[in-house]
FIVEX-242006 format. One record per residue (C-alpha): residue in three letters; x, y, z. Coordinates in nm, 3 decimals, padded with zeros to 5 digits. Layout:
BEGIN
+------+---------+---------+---------+
| vopa |      xx |      yy |      zz |
+------+---------+---------+---------+
|  ALA |       X |       Y |       Z |
...
+------+---------+---------+---------+
***
This chain:
BEGIN
+------+---------+---------+---------+
| vopa |      xx |      yy |      zz |
+------+---------+---------+---------+
|  MET | -08.606 | -10.228 |  09.846 |
|  GLN | -08.431 | -10.449 |  10.123 |
|  ILE | -08.041 | -10.517 |  10.170 |
|  VAL | -07.897 | -10.839 |  10.240 |
|  THR | -07.511 | -10.892 |  10.339 |
|  ASP | -07.282 | -11.123 |  10.516 |
|  SER | -07.117 | -11.085 |  10.868 |
|  GLY | -06.788 | -11.020 |  10.672 |
|  THR | -06.896 | -10.703 |  10.636 |
|  ASP | -06.840 | -10.596 |  10.984 |
|  LEU | -07.143 | -10.323 |  11.018 |
|  ASP | -07.105 | -10.090 |  11.285 |
|  LEU | -07.493 | -10.097 |  11.345 |
|  SER | -07.711 | -10.188 |  11.655 |
|  ARG | -08.019 | -10.465 |  11.583 |
|  GLU | -08.246 | -10.159 |  11.599 |
|  GLN | -08.044 | -09.971 |  11.337 |
|  LEU | -08.028 | -10.293 |  11.100 |
|  ASN | -08.402 | -10.316 |  11.143 |
|  GLU | -08.476 | -09.948 |  11.071 |
|  LEU | -08.247 | -09.971 |  10.771 |
|  ARG | -08.385 | -10.294 |  10.643 |
|  ILE | -08.047 | -10.493 |  10.645 |
|  HIS | -08.067 | -10.867 |  10.686 |
|  VAL | -07.683 | -11.030 |  10.774 |
|  VAL | -07.638 | -11.384 |  10.681 |
|  PRO | -07.379 | -11.541 |  10.934 |
|  LEU | -07.041 | -11.695 |  10.831 |
|  VAL | -06.942 | -12.003 |  11.000 |
|  VAL | -06.619 | -12.060 |  11.215 |
|  THR | -06.538 | -12.413 |  11.335 |
|  LEU | -06.283 | -12.471 |  11.636 |
|  ASP | -06.219 | -12.800 |  11.790 |
|  GLY | -06.470 | -12.993 |  11.572 |
|  LYS | -06.763 | -12.775 |  11.671 |
|  SER | -06.913 | -12.504 |  11.434 |
|  TYR | -07.040 | -12.172 |  11.541 |
|  ARG | -07.246 | -11.914 |  11.326 |
|  GLU | -07.102 | -11.572 |  11.357 |
|  GLY | -07.319 | -11.330 |  11.572 |
|  LEU | -07.566 | -11.588 |  11.645 |
|  ASP | -07.386 | -11.867 |  11.833 |
|  ILE | -07.051 | -11.693 |  11.917 |
|  GLY | -06.910 | -11.366 |  11.994 |
|  PRO | -06.576 | -11.224 |  11.983 |
|  ASP | -06.490 | -11.251 |  12.339 |
|  HIS | -06.620 | -11.629 |  12.361 |
|  PHE | -06.421 | -11.705 |  12.033 |
|  TYR | -06.088 | -11.576 |  12.137 |
|  THR | -06.114 | -11.744 |  12.474 |
|  LEU | -06.157 | -12.069 |  12.321 |
|  LEU | -05.889 | -12.009 |  12.066 |
|  ALA | -05.633 | -11.927 |  12.367 |
|  GLU | -05.739 | -12.242 |  12.535 |
|  THR | -05.672 | -12.495 |  12.213 |
|  ASP | -05.372 | -12.614 |  12.005 |
|  SER | -05.613 | -12.644 |  11.721 |
|  LEU | -05.647 | -12.385 |  11.441 |
|  PRO | -05.976 | -12.260 |  11.339 |
|  THR | -06.156 | -12.309 |  10.996 |
|  THR | -06.445 | -12.103 |  10.813 |
|  SER | -06.704 | -12.162 |  10.573 |
|  GLN | -06.951 | -11.932 |  10.382 |
|  PRO | -07.320 | -11.953 |  10.420 |
|  SER | -07.483 | -12.210 |  10.178 |
|  ALA | -07.681 | -12.109 |  09.908 |
|  GLY | -07.971 | -12.252 |  10.056 |
|  ASP | -07.914 | -11.997 |  10.335 |
|  PHE | -07.935 | -11.748 |  10.115 |
|  ALA | -08.232 | -11.847 |  09.938 |
|  ALA | -08.414 | -11.867 |  10.265 |
|  VAL | -08.359 | -11.537 |  10.319 |
|  TYR | -08.440 | -11.415 |  09.995 |
|  GLU | -08.767 | -11.607 |  10.003 |
|  GLU | -08.869 | -11.442 |  10.329 |
|  ILE | -08.808 | -11.081 |  10.208 |
|  ALA | -08.943 | -11.169 |  09.878 |
|  ALA | -09.287 | -11.245 |  10.047 |
|  THR | -09.334 | -10.872 |  10.112 |
|  ASP | -09.074 | -10.686 |  09.907 |
|  PRO | -08.919 | -10.860 |  09.586 |
|  GLU | -08.630 | -10.605 |  09.515 |
|  ILE | -08.316 | -10.692 |  09.717 |
|  LEU | -07.977 | -10.590 |  09.694 |
|  SER | -07.730 | -10.836 |  09.812 |
|  ILE | -07.387 | -10.685 |  09.893 |
|  HIS | -07.114 | -10.928 |  09.986 |
|  MET | -06.722 | -10.922 |  10.101 |
|  SER | -06.469 | -10.990 |  09.825 |
|  SER | -06.510 | -11.289 |  09.609 |
|  GLY | -06.120 | -11.302 |  09.575 |
|  LEU | -06.135 | -11.407 |  09.944 |
|  SER | -06.439 | -11.591 |  10.019 |
|  GLY | -06.692 | -11.816 |  09.844 |
|  THR | -06.980 | -11.595 |  10.009 |
|  TYR | -07.068 | -11.392 |  09.717 |
|  GLU | -07.089 | -11.705 |  09.473 |
|  ALA | -07.325 | -11.877 |  09.726 |
|  ALA | -07.585 | -11.580 |  09.743 |
|  ARG | -07.567 | -11.573 |  09.357 |
|  ALA | -07.644 | -11.970 |  09.390 |
|  GLY | -07.885 | -11.867 |  09.633 |
|  ALA | -08.082 | -11.652 |  09.416 |
|  GLN | -08.130 | -11.906 |  09.155 |
|  LEU | -08.323 | -12.100 |  09.418 |
|  ALA | -08.543 | -11.818 |  09.511 |
|  PRO | -08.712 | -11.702 |  09.170 |
|  MET | -08.948 | -11.497 |  09.333 |
|  ALA | -08.678 | -11.254 |  09.445 |
|  ASP | -08.538 | -11.008 |  09.215 |
|  VAL | -08.200 | -10.997 |  09.342 |
|  THR | -07.907 | -10.777 |  09.225 |
|  HIS | -07.596 | -10.870 |  09.358 |
|  LEU | -07.288 | -10.650 |  09.439 |
|  ASP | -06.912 | -10.774 |  09.499 |
|  THR | -06.734 | -10.501 |  09.716 |
|  LYS | -06.406 | -10.647 |  09.621 |
|  THR | -06.299 | -10.575 |  09.973 |
|  LEU | -06.393 | -10.681 |  10.333 |
|  SER | -06.469 | -10.591 |  10.681 |
|  ALA | -06.562 | -10.185 |  10.743 |
|  ALA | -06.462 | -10.120 |  10.418 |
|  SER | -06.730 | -10.354 |  10.282 |
|  GLY | -06.964 | -10.241 |  10.562 |
|  TRP | -06.946 | -09.854 |  10.456 |
|  GLN | -07.082 | -09.977 |  10.123 |
|  VAL | -07.367 | -10.158 |  10.266 |
|  GLU | -07.495 | -09.893 |  10.495 |
|  ALA | -07.460 | -09.646 |  10.224 |
|  ALA | -07.700 | -09.862 |  09.997 |
|  ALA | -07.922 | -09.915 |  10.262 |
|  ARG | -07.978 | -09.538 |  10.369 |
|  ALA | -08.021 | -09.468 |  09.994 |
|  ALA | -08.294 | -09.746 |  09.937 |
|  LYS | -08.457 | -09.608 |  10.263 |
|  ALA | -08.460 | -09.276 |  10.124 |
|  GLY | -08.642 | -09.400 |  09.797 |
|  TRP | -08.356 | -09.392 |  09.533 |
|  ALA | -08.355 | -09.609 |  09.238 |
|  MET | -08.130 | -09.908 |  09.185 |
|  ASP | -07.897 | -09.751 |  08.941 |
|  ARG | -07.851 | -09.433 |  09.178 |
|  ILE | -07.738 | -09.675 |  09.462 |
|  LEU | -07.513 | -09.863 |  09.261 |
|  GLN | -07.357 | -09.549 |  09.158 |
|  LEU | -07.307 | -09.430 |  09.495 |
|  VAL | -07.193 | -09.753 |  09.622 |
|  LYS | -06.918 | -09.749 |  09.346 |
|  THR | -06.798 | -09.407 |  09.449 |
|  ILE | -06.757 | -09.502 |  09.795 |
|  GLY | -06.597 | -09.849 |  09.712 |
|  ASP | -06.368 | -09.659 |  09.468 |
|  ALA | -06.247 | -09.425 |  09.748 |
|  THR | -06.201 | -09.638 |  10.026 |
|  GLU | -05.927 | -09.878 |  10.137 |
|  SER | -05.825 | -10.099 |  10.410 |
|  VAL | -05.469 | -10.208 |  10.536 |
|  TYR | -05.372 | -10.445 |  10.815 |
|  THR | -05.080 | -10.587 |  10.980 |
|  LEU | -05.041 | -10.842 |  11.246 |
|  LYS | -04.789 | -10.990 |  11.479 |
|  ASP | -04.806 | -11.374 |  11.432 |
|  LEU | -04.842 | -11.490 |  11.091 |
|  LYS | -04.915 | -11.863 |  11.180 |
|  TYR | -05.299 | -11.832 |  11.091 |
|  LEU | -05.210 | -11.685 |  10.755 |
|  ILE | -04.997 | -11.970 |  10.671 |
|  HIS | -05.223 | -12.222 |  10.789 |
|  GLY | -05.515 | -12.057 |  10.579 |
|  GLY | -05.299 | -12.027 |  10.268 |
|  ARG | -05.319 | -11.662 |  10.233 |
|  ILE | -04.960 | -11.608 |  10.219 |
|  SER | -04.688 | -11.826 |  10.079 |
|  HIS | -04.568 | -12.102 |  10.345 |
|  LEU | -04.207 | -12.007 |  10.255 |
|  LYS | -04.247 | -11.654 |  10.281 |
|  GLY | -04.435 | -11.664 |  10.594 |
|  LEU | -04.181 | -11.902 |  10.768 |
|  VAL | -03.895 | -11.647 |  10.682 |
|  ALA | -04.094 | -11.338 |  10.803 |
|  SER | -04.176 | -11.528 |  11.110 |
|  VAL | -03.797 | -11.617 |  11.173 |
|  LEU | -03.703 | -11.240 |  11.105 |
|  ASN | -03.984 | -11.115 |  11.336 |
|  ILE | -04.090 | -10.912 |  10.991 |
|  LYS | -04.462 | -10.783 |  11.036 |
|  PRO | -04.625 | -10.758 |  10.691 |
|  LEU | -04.851 | -10.454 |  10.563 |
|  ILE | -05.140 | -10.613 |  10.407 |
|  GLY | -05.383 | -10.444 |  10.175 |
|  VAL | -05.691 | -10.535 |  09.935 |
|  GLU | -05.648 | -10.474 |  09.568 |
|  LYS | -05.964 | -10.357 |  09.352 |
|  VAL | -05.932 | -10.564 |  09.048 |
|  ASN | -05.985 | -10.914 |  09.223 |
|  GLY | -06.059 | -10.820 |  09.559 |
|  THR | -05.721 | -11.021 |  09.708 |
|  TYR | -05.467 | -10.912 |  09.955 |
|  VAL | -05.170 | -10.760 |  09.853 |
|  GLN | -04.847 | -10.714 |  10.042 |
|  LEU | -04.770 | -10.320 |  10.067 |
|  GLY | -04.463 | -10.353 |  10.273 |
|  GLN | -04.313 | -10.496 |  10.582 |
|  ALA | -04.158 | -10.358 |  10.914 |
|  ARG | -03.908 | -10.527 |  11.178 |
|  ALA | -04.124 | -10.472 |  11.461 |
|  PHE | -04.501 | -10.425 |  11.549 |
|  LYS | -04.471 | -10.064 |  11.651 |
|  ARG | -04.292 | -09.972 |  11.323 |
|  ALA | -04.557 | -10.149 |  11.132 |
|  ILE | -04.832 | -09.935 |  11.321 |
|  ASP | -04.634 | -09.620 |  11.202 |
|  SER | -04.581 | -09.769 |  10.862 |
|  LEU | -04.952 | -09.829 |  10.817 |
|  ALA | -05.025 | -09.463 |  10.932 |
|  ASN | -04.767 | -09.348 |  10.683 |
|  HIS | -04.906 | -09.576 |  10.399 |
|  LEU | -05.225 | -09.312 |  10.423 |
|  LEU | -04.985 | -09.010 |  10.323 |
|  GLY | -04.920 | -09.185 |  09.998 |
|  GLN | -05.269 | -09.128 |  09.910 |
|  HIS | -05.402 | -08.833 |  10.101 |
|  SER | -05.208 | -08.535 |  10.205 |
|  ALA | -05.117 | -08.450 |  10.570 |
|  GLY | -05.454 | -08.303 |  10.757 |
|  SER | -05.698 | -08.438 |  10.470 |
|  PRO | -06.045 | -08.482 |  10.614 |
|  LEU | -06.096 | -08.861 |  10.619 |
|  ARG | -06.354 | -09.095 |  10.749 |
|  VAL | -06.171 | -09.358 |  10.939 |
|  GLN | -06.252 | -09.682 |  11.130 |
|  VAL | -05.980 | -09.908 |  11.305 |
|  LEU | -06.059 | -10.263 |  11.374 |
|  HIS | -05.868 | -10.555 |  11.544 |
|  SER | -05.908 | -10.924 |  11.588 |
|  ASN | -05.844 | -10.928 |  11.966 |
|  ASP | -05.556 | -10.650 |  12.038 |
|  PRO | -05.737 | -10.348 |  12.149 |
|  GLU | -05.396 | -10.200 |  12.258 |
|  GLY | -05.277 | -10.214 |  11.929 |
|  ALA | -05.582 | -10.076 |  11.773 |
|  GLN | -05.560 | -09.762 |  11.994 |
|  LEU | -05.198 | -09.730 |  11.896 |
|  LEU | -05.292 | -09.727 |  11.550 |
|  GLN | -05.567 | -09.475 |  11.577 |
|  ASP | -05.341 | -09.234 |  11.761 |
|  ALA | -05.088 | -09.261 |  11.486 |
|  ILE | -05.332 | -09.198 |  11.250 |
|  ASP | -05.512 | -08.904 |  11.404 |
|  ARG | -05.169 | -08.743 |  11.462 |
|  ARG | -05.159 | -08.699 |  11.036 |
|  PHE | -05.519 | -08.639 |  10.963 |
|  ASP | -05.833 | -08.445 |  11.033 |
|  CYS | -06.033 | -08.774 |  11.100 |
|  THR | -06.399 | -08.850 |  11.146 |
|  TRP | -06.372 | -09.171 |  11.365 |
|  LEU | -06.592 | -09.440 |  11.356 |
|  PRO | -06.568 | -09.643 |  11.684 |
|  ILE | -06.290 | -09.902 |  11.723 |
|  GLY | -06.440 | -10.245 |  11.680 |
|  SER | -06.378 | -10.602 |  11.647 |
|  ILE | -06.314 | -10.766 |  11.304 |
|  SER | -06.524 | -11.036 |  11.179 |
|  LEU | -06.444 | -11.373 |  11.374 |
|  VAL | -06.409 | -11.551 |  11.022 |
|  LEU | -06.158 | -11.320 |  10.940 |
|  GLY | -06.013 | -11.315 |  11.274 |
|  ALA | -05.992 | -11.682 |  11.232 |
|  HIS | -05.765 | -11.625 |  10.921 |
|  THR | -05.543 | -11.364 |  11.080 |
|  GLY | -05.514 | -11.482 |  11.430 |
|  PRO | -05.579 | -11.249 |  11.753 |
|  SER | -05.293 | -10.997 |  11.687 |
|  MET | -05.430 | -10.835 |  11.379 |
|  VAL | -05.506 | -10.472 |  11.363 |
|  GLY | -05.618 | -10.273 |  11.067 |
|  VAL | -05.802 | -09.982 |  10.917 |
|  ALA | -06.049 | -09.864 |  10.668 |
|  TYR | -06.032 | -09.535 |  10.536 |
|  ALA | -06.151 | -09.292 |  10.268 |
|  ALA | -06.172 | -08.922 |  10.175 |
|  GLU | -06.497 | -08.779 |  10.391 |
|  SER | -06.593 | -08.634 |  10.069 |
|  ALA | -06.693 | -08.966 |  09.929 |
|  PHE | -06.989 | -08.977 |  10.174 |
|  ALA | -07.143 | -08.640 |  10.086 |
|  ASP | -07.427 | -08.784 |  09.898 |
|  VAL | -07.525 | -09.056 |  10.142 |
|  PRO | -07.889 | -08.969 |  10.253 |
+------+---------+---------+---------+
***
């Protein structure tokens, strides 16, 4: 069995680790000033945010095509027809449906699709766990149960300083976003698990207060001092990311994954000021091979 995913799952793995775990990442596409870039192939975070700072244009994004997925499935199926294809939330992207359509174009591949109903690291943790279980020889049904356990246990929350990118992308109401901008309100945004869409969890009057509010939000689900697996990500704000990591570290017994950059396609919708965190009880990962 081999694993297919998309670049919106923000896997914290090197190219060598991806190869070892037989994970294939299909890139999403970001377009700026009329030029399109495949994430991770044509452009990386530093270049993207430099270009974004130099233009008055706002970026747009697109998922891989069904043909892109079909080509990957066909290549894999030539040696291993069993494929588990795991993707960022269908409530936030058309990537999952494109992957399903791609499988119809590659009948030689036996593809099982999984919608994580979330994004970024919270999705990536599911992908890595599945890959490690597949490498250990687990059957598909057992892998799917492991991924469900991790998905049920994992949450993501975000905040950001500038709402214009969310407003432009239609991710929040224009009126609500404009009022929040005038009042200097910073929203606390999560991803609900039923449809995998954004949900507002609260708001704060200033960015540092929003950081503390994010850290306190975790206390609504886990008691102080609990052992958690945690990863902070950001679009282009390493200082804000460090503030959030420090705030969470004061409240919990954390197993930290490295601070990282969120997918450029996700960053295109939030802008360069987003910081967020994925977290789960450490016990949810006890059975990962």
